[in-house]
SEDREN-802937 format. One record per residue (C-alpha): residue number from 1; x, z, y. Coordinates in steps of 0.05 Angstrom, whole numbers, plus 5000, padded with zeros to 4 digits. Each point is the difference from the previous one (the first is absolute). Layout:
BEGIN
nr;xx;zz;yy
NUM;X;Z;Y
...
//
This chain:
BEGIN
nr;xx;zz;yy
1;2505;0738;6015
2;4990;4999;4925
3;4995;4925;5003
4;5073;4993;5018
5;5048;5003;4941
6;5063;5014;5041
7;5046;5000;4940
8;4978;4930;4982
9;5003;4974;5072
10;5069;5029;5014
11;5029;4974;4934
12;4972;4930;5014
13;5028;4997;5071
14;5068;5024;4976
15;5002;4949;4944
16;4985;4943;5048
17;5050;5024;5052
18;5055;5009;4947
19;4988;4930;4974
20;5005;4970;5070
21;5064;5037;5018
22;5031;4982;4933
23;4985;4926;5010
24;5038;5004;5065
25;5060;5030;4964
26;4993;5067;5036
27;5022;5061;4961
28;4947;5039;5037
29;4952;4968;4951
30;5031;5043;4945
31;4982;5063;5040
32;4928;4978;5006
33;4999;4983;4926
34;5023;5070;4982
35;4947;5029;5046
36;4947;4956;4966
37;5020;5027;4932
38;4996;5072;5023
39;4933;4992;5035
40;4970;4961;4942
41;5020;5054;4950
42;4979;5058;5045
43;4954;5043;4957
44;4956;5029;5055
45;4954;4966;5051
46;5033;4991;5068
47;4954;5031;5051
48;5044;5012;5062
49;5065;4981;5033
50;5036;5062;4977
51;4988;4983;4927
52;5025;4929;5012
53;5063;5023;5034
54;5017;5047;4942
55;5002;4943;4950
56;5071;4982;4980
57;5028;4936;5032
58;4947;5000;5056
59;5043;5007;5062
60;4980;5002;5073
61;5000;4924;5010
62;4961;4988;4935
63;4950;5053;5021
64;4990;4968;5068
65;4992;4932;4968
66;4945;5027;4954
67;4965;5035;5058
68;4998;4935;5038
69;4972;4962;4941
70;4948;5054;4989
71;4977;5000;5073
72;4992;4924;5000
73;4963;5002;4933
74;4951;5052;5026
75;4987;4959;5063
76;4987;4936;4960
77;4955;5034;4950
78;4962;5041;5052
79;5015;5067;4969
80;5025;5064;5031
81;5074;5013;5001
82;5016;5058;4951
83;5005;5066;5038
84;5060;5021;4958
85;5040;4945;5033
86;4974;5005;5071
87;5050;5052;5025
88;5059;4961;4973
89;4974;4936;5033
90;4990;5035;5066
91;5071;5026;4999
92;5027;4930;4993
93;4952;4968;5050
94;5018;5052;5051
95;5075;4986;4993
96;5046;4945;5022
97;4994;4963;4933
98;4925;4993;4998
99;5005;4925;4991
100;5025;5010;4929
101;4931;5026;4978
102;4965;4934;5012
103;5057;4955;4979
104;4974;4962;4939
105;5066;4969;4979
106;5043;5063;5015
107;5042;4957;5046
108;5016;5040;5062
109;4983;4972;5068
110;5062;4989;5043
111;5022;5063;5035
112;5035;5006;5066
113;5075;4997;4990
114;5033;5067;5008
115;5046;5008;5060
116;5049;5036;4955
117;5060;4959;4975
118;5051;5028;4951
119;5071;5008;5023
120;5045;4941;4983
121;5036;5009;4932
122;4962;5065;4986
123;4967;5015;4933
124;4931;4980;5024
125;5027;4936;5031
126;5036;4980;4936
127;4941;5016;4955
128;4954;4955;5041
129;5050;4943;4993
130;5008;5011;4925
131;4925;5000;4987
132;4987;4938;5041
133;5061;4963;4973
134;4978;5013;4928
135;4926;4984;5009
136;4982;5074;5003
137;4933;4985;5033
138;4974;4967;4936
139;5021;5037;4937
140;5036;5060;5029
141;5069;5026;4982
142;5027;5061;4965
143;5046;5048;5035
144;5062;4978;4964
145;4986;4926;5015
146;4990;5016;5074
147;5065;5039;5004
148;5039;4945;4965
149;4978;4950;5053
150;4999;5046;5061
151;5069;5030;4993
152;5036;4942;5035
153;4955;5007;5061
154;5009;5075;5010
155;5059;5040;5028
156;4980;5063;4961
157;5000;5011;4925
158;4935;4998;4961
159;5027;5054;4953
160;5004;5073;5020
161;5062;5040;4982
162;4979;5072;4988
163;5070;5019;4977
164;5023;4988;5072
165;4937;5035;5026
166;4972;4933;5023
167;4927;5005;4977
168;4972;4941;5039
169;5009;4925;4992
170;4977;4935;5031
171;4943;4999;4950
172;4966;5054;5039
173;4982;4945;5050
174;4945;4978;4952
175;4960;5063;5019
176;4998;4976;5072
177;4976;4931;4978
178;4945;5032;4957
179;4978;5045;5056
180;4996;4942;5049
181;4962;4958;4948
182;5052;4946;4999
183;5010;5010;4926
184;4952;5022;4945
185;5017;5035;4934
186;4960;4986;4937
187;5005;5024;4929
188;5031;5064;4972
189;5058;4982;4955
190;5030;4955;5022
191;4977;5002;5072
192;4995;4932;5034
193;5010;4990;5074
194;4961;4944;5035
195;5003;4975;5071
196;4935;5005;5040
197;4979;4945;5047
198;5031;5038;5057
199;5063;5011;4960
200;5005;4926;4985
201;4994;4983;5073
202;5054;5050;5020
203;5047;4979;4944
204;4992;4927;5018
205;5019;5013;5073
206;5062;5040;4978
207;5023;4946;4952
208;4991;4946;5052
209;5041;5040;5050
210;5055;5011;4949
211;4995;4929;4972
212;4988;5027;4930
213;4964;4954;4952
214;4951;5020;4944
215;5019;4986;4929
216;4964;4938;4972
217;4944;5017;4953
218;5023;4990;4928
219;4961;4952;4956
220;5008;5047;4941
221;4995;5076;5003
222;5072;5022;4985
223;4986;5074;5008
224;4993;5008;4925
225;5069;4977;4978
226;5049;5011;5058
227;5033;4935;4978
228;5017;5027;4931
229;4988;4954;4942
230;4951;5012;4943
231;5037;4998;4935
232;4971;4958;4943
233;4993;5058;4953
234;4953;5036;5048
235;4949;4945;4994
236;4994;5016;4925
237;4984;5073;5010
238;4926;4997;4987
239;4992;4947;4946
240;4974;5052;4950
241;4945;5001;4947
242;4930;5015;5027
243;5001;5065;4962
244;5046;5030;5052
245;4954;5024;5058
246;5059;5017;5044
247;5020;4926;5004
248;4933;4972;5024
249;5010;5016;5074
250;5010;4942;5049
251;5073;4984;5012
252;5022;4947;5050
253;5074;4991;4984
254;5010;4949;5056
255;4977;5047;5055
256;5021;5062;4963
257;4932;5035;4999
258;4978;5042;4941
259;4929;5028;4997
260;4993;4989;5075
261;5065;5036;5017
262;5058;4958;5028
263;5071;5016;4981
264;5071;4978;5013
265;5057;4988;4951
266;5069;5028;5017
267;5057;4977;4956
268;5059;5049;4991
269;5043;4959;5048
270;4946;5005;5054
271;5002;5075;5011
272;5044;5062;5004
273;4987;5071;4978
274;4998;5051;5057
275;4986;5074;5007
276;4953;5032;5050
277;5004;5074;5020
278;4941;5036;5031
279;5009;5020;5072
280;4992;5074;4980
281;5051;4994;4945
282;5060;5035;5032
283;5053;5049;4978
284;4993;5043;5062
285;4981;4994;5074
286;5072;4983;5017
287;5006;4947;4944
288;4935;4961;5005
289;5032;4936;4975
290;5044;5032;4946
291;4970;4963;4940
292;4996;4932;5035
293;5073;5002;5023
294;5028;5025;4934
295;4962;4948;4959
296;5017;4943;5049
297;5074;5016;4990
298;4993;4975;4929
299;4983;4930;5023
300;4925;5011;4988
301;4947;4974;5048
302;4959;5059;5024
303;4953;5019;5057
304;4957;5057;5026
305;4924;4992;5003
306;4939;5045;5004
307;4979;4992;4927
308;4927;5010;4980
309;5020;5026;4932
310;5067;5027;4975
311;5066;5018;5033
312;5043;4945;4970
313;4972;4931;4984
314;5034;4938;4971
315;4977;4933;5028
316;5017;4926;4993
317;5016;4964;5066
318;4992;4925;5001
319;5064;4968;5026
320;4963;4940;5030
321;4937;5030;5030
322;5023;5073;5008
323;4934;5022;4969
324;5001;5063;4957
325;4968;5018;4933
326;4997;5068;4966
327;5038;5005;4935
328;4976;5046;4944
329;5044;5059;5019
330;4984;5058;5047
331;5028;5070;5007
332;4975;5065;5029
333;5056;5048;5020
334;4990;5075;5007
335;5045;5058;5016
336;4985;5055;4951
337;4972;5048;5053
338;4958;4944;5029
339;4973;4986;4930
340;4980;5073;4996
341;4964;4997;5067
342;4965;4934;4983
343;4973;5032;4936
344;4974;5059;5041
345;4965;4959;5053
346;4973;4945;4954
347;5045;4943;5024
348;5034;4994;4933
349;4937;4978;4963
350;4978;4955;5057
351;5068;4965;5005
352;5004;4992;4924
353;4931;4967;4998
354;5019;4953;5057
355;5063;4980;4963
356;4959;4982;4939
357;4951;4960;5043
358;5058;4956;5022
359;4993;4965;4933
360;5076;4995;4995
361;5026;5004;4929
362;5061;5043;5015
363;4987;5062;5041
364;5056;5051;5007
365;4994;5072;5022
366;5068;5025;5024
367;5015;5073;5015
368;5061;5024;5037
369;5017;5071;4978
370;5058;5016;5048
371;5007;5000;5075
372;4966;5046;5050
373;4943;5026;4956
374;4953;5059;5008
375;5021;5038;4938
376;4947;5054;5008
377;4944;4949;4998
378;5032;4966;4940
379;5005;5065;4960
380;4930;5019;5020
381;4972;4934;4973
382;5047;4990;4941
383;4945;4993;4948
384;4957;4954;5044
385;5061;4955;5012
386;5015;4995;4925
387;4926;4984;4986
388;4999;4946;5054
389;5063;4968;4973
390;4972;5000;4929
391;4936;4966;5026
392;5040;4946;5035
393;5035;4982;4935
394;4944;5008;4949
395;4932;4993;5033
396;5015;4955;5060
397;5049;4956;4961
398;5050;4997;5057
399;5076;4999;4994
400;5032;5065;5021
401;5072;5010;5025
402;5036;5063;5023
403;5061;4999;5045
404;5044;5055;5029
405;5013;4970;5068
406;4984;4941;5046
407;5063;4963;4982
408;4976;4996;4928
409;4935;4969;5023
410;5039;4947;5039
411;5040;4983;4937
412;4936;4995;4960
413;4967;4953;5052
414;5063;4956;5000
415;5001;4997;4924
416;4926;4985;4997
417;5006;4944;5051
418;5057;4967;4964
419;4961;5003;4935
420;4940;4968;5034
421;5044;4946;5031
422;5022;4980;4930
423;4929;5004;4972
424;4968;4958;5054
425;5056;4948;4997
426;4962;4975;4938
427;4928;5013;5023
428;4952;4958;5040
429;4950;5035;5044
430;4926;4982;5007
431;4985;5028;5069
432;4925;5012;5008
433;4967;4982;5066
434;4927;5022;4995
435;4958;4978;5059
436;4968;5068;5005
437;5005;5067;4963
438;4943;5049;5010
439;5030;5063;4969
440;5056;5028;4958
441;4962;4989;4935
442;4994;4925;5015
443;5074;4998;5019
444;5018;5027;4931
445;4949;4957;4963
446;5026;4935;5030
447;5072;5019;4981
448;4981;5020;4929
449;4960;4936;4991
450;5061;4958;5019
451;5045;5041;4954
452;4954;4988;4940
453;5000;4925;5011
454;5071;4986;5024
455;5049;5052;4975
456;4986;4998;4925
457;5035;4933;4993
458;5067;4974;4976
459;5016;4979;5071
460;5022;5061;5039
461;4954;5015;5059
462;4984;5063;5038
463;4936;5006;5041
464;5006;5038;5066
465;4963;5012;5065
466;5029;4985;5069
467;5030;5059;5038
468;4948;4994;5057
469;4943;5003;4949
470;5032;5061;4966
471;5006;5034;5068
472;4929;4985;5022
473;4963;5017;4936
474;5038;5063;4981
475;5001;5032;5068
476;4968;5069;5002
477;4939;4980;5042
478;4993;4925;5011
479;4972;4985;4931
480;4973;5068;4982
481;4932;5004;4967
482;4945;5049;5021
483;5015;5039;4937
484;5074;5007;5016
485;4987;5017;5072
486;4949;5054;4980
487;5050;5031;4952
488;5054;5003;5053
489;4951;5031;5050
490;4982;5054;4950
491;5074;5014;4985
492;5009;5018;5073
493;4961;5064;4985
494;5047;5056;4982
495;4995;5016;4926
496;4972;4933;4977
497;5051;4961;4959
498;4993;4929;4976
499;4968;5021;4935
500;4948;5043;5036
501;4986;4945;5051
502;4988;4951;4944
503;4948;5047;4970
504;4962;5004;5066
505;5005;4925;5013
506;4977;4982;4930
507;4936;5040;5011
508;4983;4978;5071
509;5034;4932;5002
510;5001;4995;5077
511;5004;5047;5060
512;4930;4979;5020
513;4972;5024;4934
514;5034;5068;5009
515;4970;5007;5069
516;4931;4981;4974
517;5007;5052;4945
518;5009;5054;5053
519;4942;4971;5040
520;4954;5002;4939
521;5015;5075;4995
522;4994;5014;5074
523;4945;5052;4990
524;5047;5047;4962
525;5032;5060;5032
526;5069;4991;5030
527;5035;5040;4945
528;4963;4961;4945
529;5021;4933;5030
530;5073;5023;4998
531;4994;5013;4925
532;4965;4934;4983
533;5063;4964;4977
534;5029;5061;4967
535;4938;5006;4955
536;5001;4924;4989
537;5072;4999;4974
538;5006;5071;4971
539;5007;4972;4929
540;5064;4963;5015
541;5063;5026;4966
542;5075;4996;5007
543;5028;4963;5061
544;4930;4973;5015
545;4969;5068;5013
546;4987;5009;5075
547;4997;5068;5034
548;4948;5025;5050
549;5046;4998;5061
550;5016;4924;4998
551;4927;4983;4984
552;4977;5043;5058
553;5049;4961;5044
554;4968;4935;4974
555;4933;5026;5023
556;5027;5018;5069
557;5026;4929;5006
558;4945;4958;4969
559;4938;5044;4997
560;4994;5043;5062
561;4956;4968;5053
//
């Protein structure tokens, strides 16, 4: 099979498919375009299905599309189908979706309509209506856009209320729609939800029965401006001398798209400042909503959410569209004994790093010294706590605050919010709406790029991401790289801190390489294999030095057959 250059073939088919989907105005074309870039730049020859599946941006549907194209190509050219793909093809051909393999245009053949029908005015029922009403079978919709349209058709709330121990919402109905293949989800951040052919048919029947009419298709894409005007001074932002490389990027001021990233403009009168508390941010088990209630009593808009990063987050909420954007202020709150414990188990460093990855300019670390604290633990780790606090201030460049009791923290949050209300009464927001964000590094790069080009101007702008993008990208697992996942896996071994895990990961890169290392030394005696990593890292010093016991545990997990 040396005559088949699979890298070249796959890249070519993806490029053509991406172009066709883009011409039709389908955002799925962007996903195929990203897959094309990753396959084209893949450094190694693709020899089997497993290698293809491991390439970033090549999902299940993209993989099946490429398998189908490869099978047809082999048949037309009279060559044998690569053995490395045979098992994957047989799995699909033996299943209920075998028709997808031979489908040249990736259009699915009509399927039998499911007998299942969602309950009237349930979450699933309302989501189907919202997607069909807003042309969700073409370009797809984000979660927040679906909820904004579906709320009027549902008897339940689309927002969970953990403070009242209500952890489920009408949005959970989307899981049923995905399982029954009435809706598809594409992209990573933000995720887009698209009606399948079966979903369109069901939604159409529901809307006919309820006499609900679809919204007319707009002649101009208004998703970029939310009806907010573009001010004249914004059109002058990039008329700079050619010597400034930062000003050469494409900027469509009419559609509000800079360097391929769409954005919205929110004027001060268009939004309000609000505070979000993490669902785990409570004073005690009996006062789970203590902070929310106390802050709300000061005429401040606040809510409780499961935050991806931070315990307290300040956001801007659009008064017209109800959409939310993350302001440049976030806070991590710790009780002094919890700080001591987080230092001991490694959470302190991990949380601090995630706060810095948020790319927010103002990160506060707040410590409550009073209350029901474990004094023995505090005294035992007094030096470690002082060192950690010093690192927060000097090395990590975070703001540090100490308070005696919870009431003092409430007063501080109220004071901060009032200050921000005054500040943002004179500030316009550029709310970024990237079509897709692959990882946390790209999330930060896009934001920094906008800041360089928009914020250093006489006109006062602040560039921010939407709250859904913040949540999706900074979650602990959804956007995690292989490197980050490997480090967390290593930290599960008792005795391996973040610093030690980084040492191991830097050497082996991936879990697979660590396993291969043990396999390469499979002829050694059992005791010698246990000491392999210890001898490999015995020159490490300080907090990077790793003892025999944890490295033996690594062998038991990754090396023993």
